[in-house]
C-alpha positions as semicolon CSV with decimal commas, in nm:
position;residue;x (nm);y (nm);z (nm)
1;M;0,000;0,001;0,003
2;N;0,136;0,347;-0,090
3;D;0,076;0,688;0,064
4;Y;-0,207;0,752;-0,188
5;D;-0,385;0,432;-0,092
6;D;-0,337;0,504;0,271
7;L;-0,488;0,844;0,254
8;I;-0,779;0,722;0,030
9;N;-0,848;0,454;0,291
10;R;-0,838;0,700;0,576
11;L;-1,078;0,935;0,402
12;R;-1,320;0,650;0,307
13;N;-1,324;0,517;0,664
14;A;-1,329;0,833;0,849
15;Y;-1,626;0,892;1,073
16;K;-1,503;1,227;1,227
17;C;-1,260;1,486;1,122
18;C;-1,127;1,819;1,233
19;K;-1,206;2,147;1,047
20;D;-0,866;2,156;0,877
21;C;-0,908;1,806;0,730
22;G;-1,274;1,872;0,658
23;T;-1,200;2,188;0,457
24;R;-0,892;2,025;0,290
25;Y;-1,071;1,718;0,162
26;G;-1,442;1,805;0,176
27;V;-1,706;2,072;0,118
28;Y;-1,888;2,194;0,418
29;S;-2,250;2,103;0,346
30;V;-2,460;2,211;0,651
31;G;-2,533;2,536;0,835
32;C;-2,470;2,402;1,185
33;S;-2,253;2,113;1,313
34;S;-2,212;1,950;1,641
35;S;-1,853;1,937;1,754
36;W;-1,664;1,776;2,040
37;I;-1,305;1,721;2,142
38;G;-1,188;1,406;1,992
39;K;-0,927;1,249;1,758
40;C;-0,944;1,332;1,391
41;D;-0,969;1,002;1,188
42;I;-0,755;1,154;0,918
43;C;-0,466;1,346;1,075
44;D;-0,489;1,190;1,427
45;A;-0,490;1,545;1,587
46;E;-0,665;1,564;1,917
47;T;-0,899;1,876;1,865
48;Y;-1,255;1,965;1,788
49;V;-1,411;1,721;1,546
50;T;-1,733;1,668;1,370
51;E;-1,886;1,392;1,162
52;T;-1,756;1,366;0,799
53;R;-2,122;1,388;0,675
54;D;-2,097;1,756;0,753
55;Y;-1,816;1,773;0,485
56;A;-2,015;1,566;0,224
57;Y;-1,829;1,243;0,342
58;L;-1,499;1,390;0,202
59;I;-1,594;1,266;-0,142
60;T;-1,416;1,572;-0,313
61;G;-1,092;1,486;-0,145
62;I;-1,128;1,113;-0,219
63;R;-1,172;1,195;-0,590
64;R;-0,888;1,443;-0,596
65;V;-0,645;1,190;-0,427
66;E;-0,764;0,915;-0,665
67;A;-0,688;1,142;-0,959
68;A;-0,347;1,227;-0,821
69;R;-0,268;0,853;-0,766
70;K;-0,374;0,784;-1,127
71;S;-0,154;1,059;-1,274
72;A;0,137;0,939;-1,060
73;G;0,102;0,594;-1,226
74;G;-0,028;0,426;-0,919
75;A;-0,388;0,357;-1,034
76;R;-0,538;0,019;-0,928
77;Q;-0,681;-0,195;-1,196
């Protein structure tokens, strides 16, 4: 497994994320979110987190990383 695969796996399996990862890999899709102190499933930071559904389940980031993996020659068949 390479770095792209690891990141894609983290993004796909994340239940909660911090605001930094949410805005980096997703699109904020609600007007109000519940947040609590916890561990981000993407960067492992202990900070305020919210559910990934608030960032459209990070699908934008997943697609972006998959495209980068493909252009780097690491696409899975």
